[in-house]
C-alpha atoms as one frame of an Amber mdcrd trajectory, in Angstrom:
protein
 -98.862 -40.605  47.156 -98.912 -40.094  43.390-100.226 -42.990  41.350 -98.192
 -44.434  38.520-100.496 -42.705  36.035-100.148 -39.330  37.785 -96.368 -39.710
  37.808 -96.318 -40.604  34.126 -98.602 -37.677  33.227 -96.443 -35.279  35.236
 -93.221 -36.415  33.554 -94.783 -36.202  30.118 -96.009 -32.691  30.858 -92.625
 -31.343  32.049 -90.327 -33.211  29.657 -90.099 -30.620  26.867 -89.789 -27.613
  29.180 -87.166 -29.403  31.279 -85.207 -30.220  28.117 -85.275 -26.591  27.026
 -84.146 -25.436  30.470 -81.247 -27.879  30.422 -80.386 -26.925  26.838 -80.320
 -23.230  27.737 -78.014 -24.050  30.633 -75.521 -26.449  29.019 -75.918 -25.586
  25.310 -75.438 -29.175  24.219 -78.347 -31.340  23.074 -76.973 -34.688  24.254
 -75.933 -33.346  27.648 -79.347 -31.709  28.058 -81.105 -34.989  27.249 -78.913
 -36.815  29.774 -79.628 -34.219  32.442 -83.386 -34.476  31.958 -83.276 -38.265
  31.943 -81.149 -38.340  35.110 -83.488 -35.882  36.807 -86.545 -37.936  35.925
 -84.886 -41.123  37.127 -83.945 -39.502  40.444 -87.491 -38.250  40.920 -89.101
 -41.613  40.210 -86.620 -43.717  42.150 -86.339 -41.582  45.274 -89.624 -39.710
  45.530 -92.322 -42.057  44.279 -94.073 -41.753  47.646 -94.699 -37.988  47.285
 -98.144 -36.529  46.583 -98.740 -35.055  43.084 -98.767 -31.430  44.250 -95.199
 -31.743  45.593 -93.775 -33.069  42.311 -93.289 -29.784  40.345 -91.035 -27.925
  42.824 -89.252 -31.154  43.756 -88.533 -31.977  40.114 -87.288 -28.441  39.425
 -84.911 -28.666  42.377 -83.600 -32.030  41.135 -83.218 -30.651  37.594 -81.266
 -27.601  38.764 -79.035 -29.724  40.994 -78.350 -32.092  38.089 -77.390 -29.111
  35.899 -75.045 -27.851  38.626 -73.547 -31.346  38.957 -72.955 -31.383  35.203
 -70.963 -28.163  35.450 -68.915 -29.537  38.346 -68.080 -32.683  36.366 -67.177
 -30.605  33.292 -64.872 -28.445  35.383 -63.135 -31.508  36.825 -62.820 -33.160
  33.394 -61.468 -29.954  31.929 -58.864 -29.704  34.661 -57.679 -33.290  34.162
 -57.764 -32.955  30.369 -55.622 -29.849  30.450 -53.182 -31.458  32.865 -52.925
 -34.625  30.792 -52.712 -32.746  27.503 -49.424 -31.197  28.598 -47.903 -34.680
  28.426 -49.546 -35.643  25.114 -48.143 -34.813  21.673 -49.702 -31.695  20.156
 -52.688 -32.501  17.952 -56.331 -31.567  17.695 -57.684 -31.411  21.238 -61.395
 -30.933  20.472 -62.939 -33.040  17.741 -66.472 -32.500  18.949 -68.765 -31.159
  16.258 -70.716 -28.029  17.134 -74.390 -28.520  16.537 -76.759 -25.571  16.336
 -80.072 -26.809  17.678 -83.256 -25.435  16.217 -85.741 -24.942  19.050 -88.575
 -24.322  16.613 -88.339 -27.981  15.525 -89.309 -29.237  18.979 -92.071 -26.755
  19.683 -95.498 -28.341  19.474 -97.652 -26.906  16.726-100.716 -25.053  17.984
-104.022 -26.903  17.833-105.590 -23.942  16.020-106.787 -25.048  12.573-105.696
 -21.746  10.987-102.086 -22.169  12.094 -99.837 -22.524   9.084-102.304 -20.975
   6.654-100.618 -17.591   6.962 -96.954 -18.162   6.096 -96.013 -14.587   7.031
 -97.385 -15.085  10.543 -95.621 -18.444  10.928 -92.321 -16.904   9.770 -92.752
 -13.919  12.079 -93.499 -16.182  15.063 -90.529 -18.461  14.398 -88.205 -15.468
  14.049 -89.545 -13.997  17.285 -88.986 -17.298  19.104 -85.371 -17.435  17.897
 -84.722 -13.856  19.005 -86.188 -14.511  22.462 -84.191 -17.742  22.843 -80.945
 -15.948  21.902 -81.756 -13.237  24.449 -82.372 -15.884  27.119 -79.041 -17.530
  26.314 -77.302 -14.172  26.841 -78.507 -13.932  30.455 -76.202 -14.968  33.299
 -77.018 -18.481  34.545 -78.702 -17.497  37.839 -80.828 -14.817  36.180 -81.898
 -17.227  33.438 -82.705 -19.898  36.033 -84.825 -17.505  38.125 -86.585 -16.110
  35.062 -87.439 -19.518  33.612 -88.672 -20.895  36.940 -90.816 -17.844  37.710
 -92.226 -16.964  34.308 -91.961 -20.169  32.284 -92.686 -22.729  34.963 -95.073
 -20.381  36.770 -93.573 -20.900  40.214 -94.066 -18.276  42.895 -91.159 -16.514
  44.612 -91.153 -18.923  47.560 -91.055 -22.056  45.392 -88.365 -20.554  43.171
 -86.194 -19.670  46.169 -86.425 -23.256  47.418 -85.514 -24.684  44.024 -82.598
 -22.277  43.563 -81.425 -22.563  47.155 -81.385 -18.812  47.776 -83.475 -16.170
  49.518 -86.717 -14.796  48.116 -85.021 -11.400  47.831 -82.333 -12.923  45.611
 -85.012 -14.458  43.382 -86.680 -11.052  43.011 -83.333  -9.423  42.227 -82.409
 -12.075  39.636 -85.849 -11.818  37.994 -85.750  -8.028  37.937 -82.304  -7.973
  36.364 -83.297 -10.662  33.871 -86.437  -8.828  32.744 -84.533  -5.542  32.414
 -81.760  -7.200  30.391 -84.276  -9.052  28.204 -86.240  -5.848  27.590 -83.057
  -4.065  26.486 -81.918  -6.946  24.259 -85.331  -7.303  22.647 -85.739  -3.544
  22.196 -82.422  -3.523  20.300 -84.016  -6.009  17.893 -87.110  -3.805  17.522
 -89.355  -5.895  19.787 -91.350  -4.160  22.482 -93.367  -6.098  25.007
């Protein structure tokens, strides 16, 4: 059973990456924050008796399910909104402001003392991060999910298949397609890995 301190340390460690995953998926900062908070609450309220080594795959599964639930709710709301809007007088239907989130603002600065002393390097790194994030956003949802779980979260194929609820072969296929698509998108921007 994980101690309170171990639970707290785990949540602190995964918070930023979970937020980015949710943000890539839903493309809305507030929704992403809600998804991460809901996922953390579900983990702590329902699985406090789990050992520390079971927390990472369990949390990822909860996070992905919460993202899927978000999409289901959005689909239902959209359906009801469109049905109800047929009875409403015609006026602006969407007053929500579009907010372009800067990922570079939430990235932790490296602990290296020389970081920031070379403005060209800092600019180049921030531009590279933005290009990679745009390429990730262009991936289909399942490919992005598999790619982030495997290569960002460092999960193996078996863990990823459990989190995604699919076969290990599907995980390999999604990852292969994602890496090929990312390589093509990045090559178009002049970036070779």
